Every structure is written in structure tokens, then in C-alpha cells.
C-alpha positions as CSV (number, residue, x, y, z in Angstrom):
1,M,102.7,9.0,-155.6
2,Q,99.1,9.1,-156.5
3,T,98.4,10.4,-160.0
4,R,94.5,11.1,-161.0
5,Y,94.3,8.6,-163.1
6,L,94.7,6.1,-159.9
7,Y,92.5,8.2,-158.0
8,L,89.7,7.8,-160.3
9,L,90.2,4.3,-160.7
10,R,89.6,3.4,-157.1
11,F,86.4,4.9,-157.8
12,V,85.6,3.5,-160.7
13,L,86.7,-0.2,-159.7
14,L,84.6,0.0,-156.0
15,A,81.7,1.2,-158.2
16,T,81.9,-1.7,-160.8
17,D,83.1,-4.1,-158.6
18,I,79.7,-3.3,-156.4
19,I,77.8,-3.5,-159.7
20,L,79.1,-7.0,-160.5
21,I,78.3,-8.6,-156.7
22,N,75.3,-7.2,-156.9
23,A,74.1,-8.6,-160.4
24,S,75.9,-11.9,-159.7
25,F,73.4,-12.2,-156.7
26,F,70.1,-11.4,-158.9
27,L,71.6,-13.6,-161.7
28,A,72.4,-17.2,-159.5
29,F,69.0,-16.0,-157.3
30,Y,67.0,-15.9,-161.1
31,A,69.0,-18.9,-162.4
32,V,68.0,-21.1,-159.5
33,F,64.3,-20.4,-158.5
34,G,63.2,-18.8,-162.0
35,I,62.3,-15.5,-162.5
36,Q,58.7,-15.7,-161.2
37,A,60.4,-15.4,-157.4
38,S,62.0,-12.1,-156.0
39,P,65.2,-11.9,-154.4
40,L,63.9,-8.7,-152.8
41,E,61.4,-10.8,-150.9
42,G,61.8,-13.0,-147.3
43,S,65.6,-14.0,-146.1
44,Y,67.7,-13.3,-149.4
45,K,66.9,-9.6,-149.2
46,N,69.1,-9.9,-145.6
47,Y,71.5,-12.2,-147.5
48,L,71.9,-9.3,-150.2
49,L,72.5,-6.9,-147.7
50,V,74.8,-9.1,-145.9
51,C,76.8,-10.0,-149.5
52,N,77.7,-6.1,-149.9
53,L,79.0,-5.5,-146.5
54,I,81.1,-8.7,-146.5
55,W,82.4,-7.1,-150.0
56,F,83.2,-4.0,-148.4
57,F,85.2,-5.8,-145.7
58,S,87.0,-8.4,-147.6
59,S,88.0,-5.9,-150.4
60,N,89.3,-3.7,-147.6
61,V,91.6,-6.5,-145.8
62,C,92.5,-7.2,-149.0
63,G,93.7,-4.0,-149.9
64,L,92.0,-4.1,-152.6
65,Y,91.6,-0.5,-153.6
66,R,94.8,1.0,-151.8
67,N,97.4,3.0,-154.1
68,E,99.9,0.2,-154.2
69,S,97.4,-2.7,-155.2
70,L,96.3,0.0,-158.2
71,A,99.6,1.0,-159.4
72,E,100.2,-2.3,-161.2
73,I,97.6,-4.4,-163.5
74,V,98.8,-8.2,-161.6
75,S,98.2,-6.3,-158.3
76,I,94.7,-5.7,-159.0
77,Y,94.5,-9.3,-160.3
78,R,96.0,-11.0,-156.9
79,A,94.0,-8.6,-154.8
80,S,90.7,-9.1,-156.4
81,W,91.0,-13.1,-156.0
82,R,92.1,-12.7,-152.8
83,A,89.0,-10.8,-152.1
84,V,86.3,-13.1,-153.8
85,A,88.0,-15.7,-152.3
86,F,87.9,-14.5,-148.3
87,H,84.1,-13.3,-149.5
88,A,83.2,-16.6,-149.9
89,V,84.7,-17.7,-146.7
90,L,82.9,-15.0,-144.6
91,F,79.5,-15.2,-146.5
92,V,79.5,-19.1,-146.2
93,F,80.8,-18.8,-142.7
94,Y,77.6,-16.4,-141.6
95,L,75.3,-18.6,-143.7
96,T,76.4,-21.5,-141.7
97,F,75.8,-20.4,-138.3
98,S,72.8,-17.7,-139.5
99,D,70.1,-18.8,-137.3
100,N,67.6,-18.9,-140.3
101,Y,69.8,-21.2,-142.8
102,T,67.4,-21.6,-145.6
103,I,69.4,-20.6,-148.3
104,S,70.0,-23.2,-151.2
105,R,73.3,-24.3,-151.9
106,A,73.1,-24.4,-155.3
107,F,72.6,-20.7,-155.0
108,I,75.8,-20.3,-153.7
109,I,77.9,-22.2,-155.8
110,T,76.2,-20.2,-158.8
111,L,76.7,-16.9,-157.4
112,Y,80.3,-17.8,-156.6
113,L,80.6,-19.1,-160.5
114,A,78.8,-15.9,-161.6
115,I,81.0,-13.5,-159.4
116,S,84.5,-15.6,-160.7
117,V,83.2,-15.2,-164.5
118,A,82.0,-11.5,-164.1
119,F,84.9,-10.3,-162.1
120,L,87.0,-12.5,-164.9
121,L,85.9,-10.8,-167.6
122,S,85.7,-6.9,-166.0
123,R,89.6,-7.2,-165.3
124,F,89.8,-8.2,-168.5
125,A,87.9,-5.5,-169.9
126,G,90.0,-3.2,-167.4
127,T,93.1,-4.3,-169.1
128,F,92.4,-3.8,-172.4
129,F,90.5,-0.4,-171.5
130,E,94.0,0.5,-169.7
131,F,95.9,-0.5,-172.9
132,V,94.2,1.7,-175.0
133,L,94.3,4.6,-172.4
134,Y,98.1,5.0,-172.1
135,R,98.5,4.4,-175.5
136,H,96.4,6.4,-177.0
137,F,96.2,9.1,-174.2
138,K,98.4,10.9,-172.3
139,V,97.6,9.9,-168.9
140,S,100.8,9.1,-167.9
141,K,103.0,11.7,-166.5
142,P,105.8,12.7,-167.6
143,V,109.1,13.0,-165.5
144,A,113.0,12.7,-165.6
145,V,115.5,12.0,-163.0
146,L,118.7,14.5,-162.3
147,G,121.6,13.0,-160.5
148,K,122.9,9.5,-161.7
149,N,124.2,8.4,-158.1
150,N,123.0,5.1,-156.6
151,T,119.4,5.7,-155.3
152,G,118.7,8.1,-158.7
153,L,119.6,5.1,-160.8
154,R,117.4,2.9,-158.1
155,L,114.8,5.6,-158.8
156,A,114.9,5.6,-162.6
157,G,114.3,1.9,-162.6
158,Y,111.1,2.4,-160.6
159,L,110.2,5.3,-162.8
160,E,110.7,3.1,-166.0
161,K,108.7,0.1,-164.7
162,S,105.6,2.1,-163.4
163,Q,102.9,2.7,-166.0
164,N,101.9,5.8,-164.5
165,F,105.1,7.7,-165.5
166,K,106.5,8.2,-168.7
167,F,110.2,8.2,-167.6
168,E,111.8,10.8,-169.9
169,G,115.5,9.8,-168.9
170,F,118.2,11.5,-166.9
171,L,118.6,15.0,-167.5
172,H,122.6,14.9,-168.3
173,N,125.3,12.4,-169.9
174,D,127.0,9.9,-168.6
175,E,130.4,11.5,-168.8
176,E,129.0,14.5,-167.2
177,D,130.0,15.4,-163.7
178,T,127.0,15.3,-161.3
179,L,127.4,18.3,-159.3
180,F,125.4,21.2,-159.8
181,V,126.4,24.1,-157.9
182,K,129.5,26.2,-157.9
183,E,131.0,26.9,-154.7
184,D,130.2,30.4,-154.6
185,G,126.5,29.0,-154.4
186,S,125.4,29.9,-158.1
187,L,124.3,27.1,-160.4
188,L,126.4,25.8,-163.3
189,P,125.5,26.4,-166.6
190,S,125.0,23.1,-167.8
191,T,122.4,22.4,-164.6
192,C,120.5,25.4,-165.7
193,K,120.5,24.1,-169.4
194,H,119.1,20.4,-168.0
195,I,116.4,22.4,-166.0
196,A,115.6,24.5,-169.2
197,D,115.6,21.4,-171.4
198,A,113.1,19.6,-169.2
199,A,110.7,22.8,-169.2
200,S,111.1,22.7,-173.0
201,R,109.9,19.1,-173.2
202,G,107.0,19.3,-171.5
203,I,108.3,17.8,-168.0
204,K,106.9,19.0,-165.0
205,D,108.4,16.8,-162.2
206,V,112.1,16.3,-161.7
207,Y,113.2,14.1,-159.6
208,V,116.8,14.9,-157.7
209,S,118.8,12.3,-155.6
210,L,121.2,14.2,-153.4
211,T,123.2,13.1,-150.6
212,P,122.5,14.4,-147.0
213,D,125.9,16.7,-147.5
214,R,124.8,18.1,-150.7
215,M,121.0,19.2,-149.4
216,V,122.1,22.7,-149.3
217,E,122.2,22.9,-152.9
218,A,118.3,21.8,-153.1
219,K,117.6,25.9,-152.4
220,Y,119.5,27.1,-155.2
221,L,118.2,24.2,-157.8
222,L,114.6,25.0,-156.5
223,E,114.9,28.7,-157.5
224,E,115.9,27.9,-160.9
225,A,113.4,25.3,-161.2
226,E,110.7,27.3,-160.6
227,R,111.7,29.8,-162.7
228,Q,111.3,28.0,-165.4
229,C,107.8,26.3,-163.8
230,V,109.2,22.8,-163.2
231,R,108.5,21.0,-159.7
232,L,111.5,19.6,-158.0
233,K,111.3,16.4,-155.8
234,F,114.4,16.0,-153.8
235,V,114.8,11.8,-152.9
236,P,117.7,11.5,-150.1
237,D,120.5,9.3,-150.9
238,L,121.0,7.5,-147.9
239,T,122.7,4.4,-149.3
240,G,125.9,5.4,-148.1
241,S,124.8,6.2,-144.7
242,L,122.5,3.2,-143.8
243,T,123.0,-0.1,-145.0
244,A,119.3,-1.1,-143.6
245,P,116.6,-1.0,-145.4
246,F,114.4,2.6,-144.2
247,T,110.9,3.5,-144.3
248,M,110.6,7.3,-143.9
249,S,107.8,9.6,-142.4
250,Y,107.0,12.6,-140.7
251,M,106.3,13.8,-137.1
252,G,105.1,17.2,-137.4
253,E,107.8,18.9,-139.4
254,F,110.6,16.7,-138.4
255,P,111.5,13.4,-140.8
256,V,111.8,10.2,-139.1
257,I,113.8,7.5,-140.3
258,S,112.9,3.5,-139.3
259,L,115.4,0.8,-139.7
260,R,112.6,-1.6,-139.3
261,H,109.6,-2.1,-141.8
262,E,106.8,-2.5,-139.2
263,P,103.1,-2.8,-141.0
264,L,101.1,-3.0,-137.6
265,E,102.8,0.2,-136.7
266,N,99.8,2.0,-138.8
267,M,96.8,2.2,-137.0
268,Q,94.9,1.5,-139.8
269,N,96.7,-1.8,-140.2
270,R,96.6,-2.2,-136.1
271,F,92.6,-1.7,-136.3
272,K,92.1,-3.9,-139.2
273,K,93.7,-6.8,-136.8
274,R,92.2,-5.7,-134.1
275,V,88.5,-5.9,-135.4
276,F,89.7,-9.6,-137.1
277,D,90.4,-10.6,-133.8
278,I,87.1,-9.6,-131.6
279,I,85.2,-11.3,-134.6
280,F,86.6,-14.5,-135.0
281,S,87.5,-15.0,-131.3
282,S,83.4,-14.3,-130.4
283,L,82.8,-16.8,-133.1
284,V,84.9,-19.3,-131.8
285,V,83.8,-18.7,-127.9
286,I,80.5,-18.5,-128.9
287,F,80.2,-21.7,-131.0
288,V,82.7,-23.9,-130.1
289,M,83.8,-23.2,-126.7
290,S,80.6,-22.9,-125.6
291,W,80.4,-26.5,-125.5
292,L,84.3,-27.6,-125.4
293,V,84.8,-26.3,-122.2
294,P,82.3,-28.4,-120.2
295,I,83.0,-31.8,-122.1
296,I,86.8,-31.5,-121.7
297,G,86.4,-29.9,-118.4
298,I,85.0,-32.9,-117.0
299,I,87.6,-35.0,-118.3
300,I,90.1,-33.1,-116.9
301,K,88.3,-32.9,-113.8
302,S,88.1,-37.1,-113.6
303,Q,91.6,-37.8,-114.4
304,S,93.2,-35.8,-111.8
305,R,92.5,-33.1,-109.3
306,G,92.8,-29.4,-109.8
307,P,91.5,-26.4,-111.5
308,I,90.2,-26.5,-115.4
309,F,92.1,-23.8,-116.8
310,F,95.5,-23.6,-115.7
311,R,97.0,-19.9,-116.0
312,Q,100.5,-18.3,-116.0
313,L,102.6,-15.4,-116.1
314,R,103.7,-14.6,-119.7
315,S,105.7,-11.5,-121.8
316,G,103.4,-9.8,-123.5
317,R,103.6,-6.5,-126.1
318,N,106.2,-4.4,-125.1
319,N,107.2,-6.9,-122.6
320,E,104.6,-6.2,-120.2
321,P,103.4,-9.4,-118.7
322,F,99.6,-10.8,-118.6
323,W,98.0,-13.7,-117.4
324,C,97.8,-16.3,-120.3
325,Y,95.0,-18.9,-119.9
326,K,94.9,-22.6,-121.3
327,F,93.4,-25.9,-120.6
328,R,95.3,-27.8,-117.6
329,S,97.5,-30.5,-119.3
330,M,99.2,-31.5,-116.7
331,K,99.1,-32.8,-112.9
332,M,99.2,-30.0,-109.9
333,N,102.8,-29.3,-109.7
334,N,105.8,-26.8,-108.7
335,D,107.6,-26.4,-111.7
336,S,105.4,-25.4,-114.1
337,D,106.7,-21.7,-114.2
338,K,110.3,-22.5,-114.4
339,K,110.4,-26.2,-116.3
340,Q,109.0,-26.5,-120.1
341,A,107.2,-29.6,-121.0
342,S,109.4,-31.8,-122.6
343,K,109.0,-35.6,-124.7
344,D,107.4,-38.6,-122.0
345,D,107.1,-35.7,-119.4
346,D,105.4,-37.7,-116.5
347,R,103.2,-34.7,-115.4
348,I,101.3,-34.8,-118.6
349,T,98.1,-36.4,-118.0
350,P,96.5,-38.6,-120.7
351,I,93.7,-36.0,-121.7
352,G,96.4,-33.8,-121.8
353,K,98.8,-35.4,-124.1
354,F,95.7,-35.1,-126.7
355,L,95.0,-31.1,-125.8
356,R,98.7,-30.4,-126.6
357,K,99.0,-32.6,-129.7
358,S,95.9,-31.3,-131.0
359,S,96.4,-27.6,-129.7
360,L,93.5,-27.9,-128.1
361,D,94.7,-26.8,-124.9
362,E,95.4,-23.1,-126.2
363,F,92.0,-22.6,-126.7
364,P,91.0,-20.4,-123.9
365,Q,93.2,-17.9,-124.8
366,F,90.7,-16.8,-127.3
367,F,89.7,-15.0,-124.1
368,N,92.7,-13.2,-124.0
369,V,92.3,-12.3,-127.6
370,L,88.9,-10.8,-126.3
371,L,90.5,-8.9,-123.3
372,G,92.9,-7.8,-125.4
373,N,96.2,-8.7,-124.4
374,M,96.6,-11.7,-127.3
375,S,95.8,-11.9,-130.8
376,I,95.1,-14.7,-133.5
377,I,98.3,-14.7,-134.8
378,G,101.4,-13.2,-133.5
379,P,104.6,-14.7,-131.6
380,R,104.1,-17.2,-129.1
381,P,104.2,-15.5,-125.4
382,H,107.1,-17.2,-123.2
383,M,107.2,-17.7,-119.7
384,I,108.9,-14.5,-117.6
385,K,111.9,-16.8,-117.1
386,H,112.5,-17.8,-120.7
387,T,112.1,-14.1,-121.8
388,E,115.0,-13.1,-119.2
389,Q,116.8,-16.1,-120.5
390,Y,116.8,-15.7,-123.9
391,S,117.2,-11.9,-124.7
392,A,120.7,-12.8,-122.7
393,I,121.9,-14.8,-125.4
394,I,120.0,-14.2,-128.6
395,D,120.9,-10.9,-130.5
396,R,117.2,-9.3,-131.4
397,Y,114.9,-11.4,-128.8
398,M,113.1,-8.5,-127.4
399,V,112.4,-7.5,-131.2
400,R,109.5,-10.2,-131.2
401,Q,107.7,-8.2,-128.2
402,F,107.4,-5.4,-130.1
403,L,103.8,-7.2,-131.2
404,K,101.3,-8.5,-129.4
405,P,101.5,-12.4,-129.1
406,G,99.5,-14.9,-130.6
407,I,97.6,-18.6,-130.0
408,S,99.6,-19.4,-133.4
409,G,102.2,-17.9,-135.5
410,W,104.7,-18.1,-138.4
411,A,107.0,-19.8,-136.4
412,Q,104.9,-22.4,-135.0
413,V,103.3,-23.3,-138.7
414,N,107.0,-23.9,-140.0
415,G,107.9,-26.3,-137.4
416,F,109.7,-24.1,-134.5
417,R,107.5,-24.9,-131.6
418,G,107.2,-26.6,-128.2
419,E,110.5,-27.2,-126.3
420,T,113.4,-24.9,-126.7
421,E,116.2,-25.8,-124.9
422,D,118.6,-25.4,-127.9
423,P,119.1,-21.7,-128.1
424,R,119.5,-22.8,-132.1
425,L,115.8,-23.8,-131.8
426,M,114.9,-20.2,-130.1
427,E,116.5,-18.3,-132.9
428,K,114.9,-19.7,-135.7
429,R,111.6,-18.9,-133.9
430,V,112.8,-15.5,-133.3
431,E,114.1,-15.1,-137.3
432,H,110.5,-16.5,-137.8
433,D,108.6,-14.2,-135.7
434,I,110.6,-11.0,-136.9
435,W,110.2,-12.1,-140.6
436,Y,106.0,-12.4,-139.5
437,M,106.5,-8.5,-137.9
438,E,108.2,-6.8,-141.2
439,N,105.9,-8.6,-143.7
440,W,102.9,-8.8,-141.9
441,S,99.3,-8.7,-143.9
442,S,95.6,-9.5,-143.4
443,M,96.1,-12.3,-145.7
444,L,99.1,-13.8,-144.0
445,D,96.9,-14.1,-140.9
446,V,94.4,-15.9,-142.8
447,K,97.0,-18.3,-144.1
448,I,98.5,-19.0,-141.0
449,I,95.0,-19.7,-139.7
450,F,94.6,-22.3,-142.2
451,M,97.7,-23.8,-142.0
452,T,97.0,-24.0,-137.7
453,V,94.0,-25.9,-138.5
454,I,95.8,-28.2,-141.0
455,N,98.4,-29.1,-138.5
456,M,95.7,-29.6,-135.8
457,F,94.4,-32.0,-137.3
458,K,97.7,-33.7,-138.8
459,G,98.8,-33.6,-134.9
460,E,102.6,-31.7,-134.5
461,D,105.9,-33.8,-133.6
462,N,107.0,-31.0,-131.4
463,A,103.8,-30.8,-129.8
464,Y,104.3,-32.7,-126.2
């Protein structure tokens, strides 16, 4: 829940960080070039603009100014350093491929030293200010809980740990009955007393946990609370009905319960992932594929007859088929849509062995990403035959089809790639794909990209 303090903190933190980024830029410039020079002239003026734009992007991707990050000091620190690291990667990447690359390496090093020190000091200062604020000013909202069922106990634990709330405890004793309403619909005298007690103690928000069969009591509780000028907030206790973790949202006036957490069902997250896919793929196509395709194409053509690219119909998002592109790594054969590549497969050409071992055969799939039927990171797309085969014998196999397939994925960087004739290996791959779907974040995608690059240089035993 957003409090007034969290609402203001977002803007204060954003304004402070922008000032620090710009101050660090000017400080680094004067430290390297002297005070007689001006950073607002020449190419450094453009670099300053790009530096600010990248900060807006990286901080947004890392969720630095979201409520969930601002709710705890540790989350702010973690998101801050992720944003700074991501900013450094993007800024250096931009500078490396800039047409008029004239920036000083000493300036870059000094800039990020200055940013690191500035952010460290600002976060320490913010921590101290927050400590003083919570200790000497009433910025924490006083709240209490009515109802000691499983959900009520868990809710109390959350409120106790949250610095944005001052948990005043339960409004009844352990030995009391947690029934609130008589059979005739009137409230029990003890319940009225508890609500009146909350009002006298200045508690304006009371959380009530009710099981679905007792939600009819909400009307009577609400009437009494509003007479006492106390807000009641009802938390459904579904622990007895639903065993799996769930999320609740609203579709118009209807509450909707989802038993599977899917961050990429959030349109903002999907938009961020798509923007990242387009930018990253465009850079790869322009700066890598432009010279890699002719070189690999000549070698492929010299070793076997046939096209440079190989395309195959594979299962995509929502199980819709699409044409997946790769560099051709095999001799022309009639089994490519039915038989997986295996160790010492005589269909694989010499250049094909290298391409598959280094994963370079997957690079044409960056065109698939630009077309929109693949993502940089996601579950690997399988042949139509394998989707039909494994969906019949592996539970939850089709859950992985909720996502766009990826060039690389969480299963692949954890060693589950290549031939999957053993159903147990496919089960592990599916487990990892579902874990990725339920735990997606922008930084997880970045982590998988780095792990994929490391594996490309190292080579993988299962790639053949």
C-alpha cells in the first residue's frame, strides 16, 4: 500500500539522483580536463544528454522508484546498484559504437567512481534521515488487525516488519472467540468495544481477515467502524480453500484470482521487455550480423550444398507455430523435422559443429526477435513434433508455451539444452522454464544474457 511518505520519497529520490548524475558528470569532466574547459561544448554536451536518458531507462528497468523497492532500505540499495551497473553497461556500449567516439577513458572511470561515491553517500544520508523521520515524527501509519486466523497472523507479521506502518497489535486477546456477529446479524458487544478502542487510540485503519463463508459479516463490521470513524480493510482468508500461491486483481467490478504468478502478464513489463528486445536485436543485427553472415555463409556454402539459413516450423507463444531461423549446420536431409541432432551425428558439417558448440547457429533468430515471434530470453522453441510428444507425457509442459520463446533461456544456461530424448531431462527443462516465467525480471534477463555469453566462449558439453 502506498503511503504519503512513499509517494513523496519517489520524487525526492528521483530528483536527487538526477542531480547526482549530472554533478558527477561535471566533476569528472573538470577533474580530467581542468576548469578552463566546458562540458557544454562539443560532443560532451551530447554525452551528457545521453547519460541522463540512459539513467531514466536503467532506473526504470531496475524498478528503483517503484513502491516495492522504496518500501525497504535494503531494496533501495539493491535497486540503486543494479541501476548504476546497468547504466555503466549501456553508456559504455553506446560510446563504443558511437560514430564520433572521442570520449576519454579517464573520464569514464572518473565518472563512475564519482557516481558510486555520490550514490553511496546519498543512500547513507537517506538512511539517517529516514531513521530520524521515523523516530521523531509520526510518519508511520498506525494500524491494527481484527481476526487471528492464518491470514491474520501472516498479515500481522508483514505489518510489524514494514517501516511504513506502526502495528498496534490485534484488537482482541488470544483466548477470545474470533466471531464478530451474532446469529441475528448484530455485532457482539466485545467487537463494538474493540472498534471503539481502536478509534480512541488513534488507529484509523483496521485490517479484518475473514474466510469466504464469513464475508457476510463485513457489512455489519463496516457499519460500526464507520460510526467510529475507523476505516476497515478486508483481507480474504483463502488459505483453507487454495493451497497454491495466488494473486488477486480486478476486471471491472469482478475480483479475479490467479493461481500462477506471471510478471509478464503486466503490460508495463511486457512493454519493457519488448523495447529491450528491439534495441538489443537491432544492435546485434547492425554491428554483428552485418559482417558475420557473409563470413559464415561462404564457409557453409563451401562445405555443403544448400542454403545458408535453415528454417523450421516451431511452437511459439500460446502454441502458435512460427518459422524459426538458424544458420544451416547440417547437410541437406529429410529428417530435420523429425530427428534431433545427437552426439557424433553424421549430418552435421565441420562448420556446423563449431556453430552449434558456440551457439552461433542461433544468431539468425535475432531476426525472429525483430519480427516479434521470439524474445532474447525465454523458453527455447521446440519442434512441433516434440511439443505434441512431450505435452502428452509431461505435466505442465504446455505452461511454458504461455511465453514467447527465446534465443537463450534459464534452462539453457543451467545446462538443460541439446538432445532431450530422456523425458526426465525435458521435465527439468520445463521446471526451469516455468520458474523463469514466474520469477521474471529485467535483471534476470540481463543475468541470463551474461551467462549465455560466458557459455558461448566456454563451450557447452550438451551442444552438438
